[in-house]
C-alpha positions in Angstrom: 6.4 -86.5 -5.3 6.0 -83.0 -5.1 2.7 -82.1 -3.3 1.4 -78.3 -4.2 -1.2 -77.2 -2.0 -4.0 -74.7 -3.1 -6.7 -73.9 -0.3 -9.2 -72.5 -3.2 -11.8 -69.8 -2.9 -11.2 -67.8 -6.0 -12.3 -70.2 -8.7 -11.7 -67.3 -11.7 -7.8 -68.1 -11.4 -7.5 -71.8 -11.7 -6.7 -72.0 -15.3 -4.2 -69.8 -15.4 -2.6 -71.9 -12.7 -2.8 -75.4 -13.9 -1.1 -74.4 -17.1 1.7 -72.9 -15.0 2.3 -76.5 -13.6 4.4 -78.5 -15.7 3.1 -81.9 -17.1 5.3 -84.1 -14.7 3.9 -87.7 -13.1 5.5 -86.9 -10.0 3.5 -83.5 -8.5 0.2 -84.0 -7.4 -2.0 -81.1 -6.9 -4.0 -80.7 -3.9 -6.9 -78.2 -4.2 -9.3 -78.2 -1.0 -12.7 -76.8 -1.7 -15.7 -75.8 0.7 -18.8 -77.6 1.0 -20.9 -74.4 1.0 -20.1 -73.7 -2.5 -20.1 -75.3 -6.1 -17.0 -77.7 -7.2 -15.2 -76.0 -9.9 -15.8 -77.2 -13.4 -12.8 -76.6 -14.8 -12.2 -79.5 -17.6 -8.9 -80.3 -16.2 -9.9 -81.3 -12.9 -12.0 -84.1 -14.8 -8.7 -84.9 -16.9 -6.1 -84.6 -15.0 -5.6 -87.9 -12.3 -3.1 -86.2 -10.4 -5.5 -82.9 -9.2 -6.6 -83.9 -5.9 -10.2 -82.6 -4.6 -10.0 -82.2 -0.9 -14.5 -80.8 -0.5 -14.3 -79.9 3.4 -17.3 -78.6 5.7 -15.6 -75.2 6.6 -16.1 -71.9 5.8 -15.2 -70.7 2.6 -12.4 -68.5 3.8 -10.8 -70.8 6.5 -7.7 -71.2 5.0 -6.3 -73.0 8.0 -8.6 -76.3 7.9 -8.2 -76.3 4.2 -4.6 -76.6 4.7 -4.6 -79.1 7.5 -7.3 -81.4 6.1 -4.2 -81.8 2.7 -1.2 -81.9 5.0 -2.8 -85.5 7.2 -2.6 -86.7 3.4 0.7 -86.9 2.4 2.6 -89.5 3.6 5.6 -88.7 1.4 7.4 -87.1 -0.6 7.9 -82.9 -0.6 5.2 -80.3 -0.3 4.5 -76.8 -1.5 2.4 -74.1 -0.7 0.7 -72.3 -3.8 -1.5 -69.6 -3.2 -4.7 -69.5 -5.6 -3.4 -65.8 -6.9 -0.7 -66.5 -8.5 1.3 -68.8 -10.3 3.7 -72.0 -10.4 7.2 -71.5 -11.3 9.8 -74.2 -13.1 12.5 -73.5 -10.2 10.4 -75.0 -7.7 10.1 -77.7 -9.5 13.9 -77.7 -10.2 14.7 -77.5 -6.5 12.4 -80.1 -5.4 14.3 -82.8 -8.1 17.5 -81.5 -6.8 17.3 -82.3 -2.9 15.2 -85.2 -3.6 17.4 -87.1 -5.9 20.0 -87.0 -3.0 17.2 -87.9 -0.3 17.6 -84.2 1.5 15.0 -84.5 4.6 14.5 -80.7 5.3 13.4 -77.5 4.3 14.2 -75.3 1.4 13.9 -71.6 1.3 13.9 -69.5 -1.4 13.4 -65.7 -3.1 9.8 -64.0 -3.9 9.7 -62.0 -6.6 7.8 -58.6 -5.0 7.4 -54.8 -6.1 10.7 -53.1 -5.0 8.4 -50.7 -2.4 7.4 -53.7 -0.7 10.0 -53.4 2.9 9.9 -56.8 3.3 12.9 -59.2 2.4 12.9 -60.4 -0.8 15.1 -63.6 0.7 14.1 -65.4 4.0 17.6 -66.2 5.8 17.5 -68.4 9.6 14.4 -68.5 11.5 11.7 -67.8 9.1 9.9 -66.2 12.4 11.8 -63.0 12.0 12.2 -62.7 8.3 8.4 -61.7 7.2 8.5 -65.0 4.7 5.5 -65.5 2.7 3.8 -68.5 2.4 5.0 -69.6 -1.1 8.8 -69.2 -0.4 9.7 -72.5 0.8 9.5 -76.6 -0.1 9.8 -79.1 3.2 9.8 -82.5 2.9 6.7 -84.0 4.8 8.3 -85.6 7.6 7.3 -82.6 9.4 4.2 -82.3 8.9 3.2 -85.1 12.0 4.2 -82.4 14.2 3.6 -79.4 12.4 0.1 -77.8 11.6 -1.2 -74.4 10.4 -2.5 -72.9 12.8 -4.6 -69.7 14.0 -2.4 -67.3 16.2 -2.5 -63.8 17.7 1.0 -63.4 18.0 2.8 -60.5 16.9 4.2 -63.3 13.5 2.0 -63.7 10.1 0.8 -67.3 10.3 3.1 -67.7 7.6 6.3 -66.9 9.5 4.9 -68.9 12.2 4.7 -72.1 10.3 7.8 -72.0 8.4 9.1 -71.3 11.7 8.0 -74.1 13.1 9.3 -76.1 10.4 12.9 -74.6 10.9 12.5 -75.5 14.5 12.0 -79.4 13.5 14.8 -79.3 10.9 17.0 -77.5 12.9 19.9 -75.2 10.3 22.1 -78.1 9.7 19.0 -79.5 7.5 17.7 -75.8 6.1 18.8 -74.9 2.7 19.0 -70.7 1.8 18.6 -70.8 -2.0 19.4 -68.1 -4.2 16.5 -68.7 -6.3 13.3 -67.4 -6.9 10.6 -69.9 -6.2 7.3 -67.5 -5.8 5.4 -64.5 -7.5 3.3 -62.3 -4.6 0.1 -62.0 -6.1 0.8 -62.4 -9.6 -2.9 -62.7 -10.7 -4.7 -60.2 -8.6 -2.9 -57.1 -9.2 -5.8 -55.2 -8.2 -4.9 -56.2 -4.5 -3.6 -52.8 -2.9 0.1 -52.4 -2.6 -0.6 -51.2 0.9 -2.8 -49.3 2.9 -1.7 -46.1 4.5 -3.6 -46.0 8.3 -4.5 -42.7 10.2 -6.3 -42.5 13.6 -7.4 -39.1 15.1 -9.5 -39.7 17.9 -12.2 -41.5 16.8 -11.8 -41.3 13.1 -9.7 -43.9 11.3 -8.6 -43.6 7.7 -7.6 -46.3 5.3 -6.5 -45.1 2.5 -5.6 -48.4 0.0 -3.7 -48.2 -3.3 -3.2 -50.3 -6.0 -1.9 -48.4 -9.0 2.0 -48.7 -9.0 3.0 -45.0 -10.1 0.8 -43.4 -7.3 2.5 -46.1 -4.7 6.2 -45.2 -5.8 5.1 -41.4 -5.6 3.5 -41.6 -1.8 6.6 -43.9 -0.6 9.1 -40.8 -2.2 6.5 -38.4 -0.5 6.9 -39.8 2.6 10.6 -40.6 2.6 10.9 -36.7 1.8 8.8 -36.2 4.9 10.5 -38.6 7.3 14.0 -38.0 6.2 14.9 -34.6 8.9 13.3 -36.4 11.3 15.6 -39.1 11.5 18.7 -37.4 10.3 18.4 -34.3 13.5 16.3 -36.7 15.8 13.1 -34.5 15.6 10.1 -35.7 17.5 
């Protein structure tokens, strides 16, 4: 069984996500929802028995509780974390099928489609703690959920890196597969999310400039590279 886990608060993308999930019987799609808002009314929720709703008493943006509640309900198979602003890729299912047939009980890391100006790597390798891995760039056997949970952390690493690093530590390098396949698309359904944020502080004044337009974003990156080139080459401070 492949368990797809989605902590849900962006209801407007549900139909698009569902349309991307193949109609195989060995897939279960878990949607965790806060009981402080109305239940989504999409038709497929009633019609498709593979869709499981987890109704939780938590804040709508509490992704930690939403993910952990689903983790506790999974006792067998593999799991994949799918955010509610993107779609499911067929290659996720293909990799799951390939490794479940040989009863592989480990961690599978894959690539992610990202804008070229995003400095983070497209494919994680070795320990995800040092590779800025995103939520949907891994498939794992559920045995790890007996000892690992999603956590709030004040570390210098993101929660995504921290969680998958703990999974990596549990399985070890021998049970970690670094696949060349693309298994995730970053923010596919939420293109208005800022591509990046420029921050500038001067005394008590702080400026946050959010850039969403791709052409403008590329231009800003080029200008920053041109401006910083002499400093890096000639060590100018």
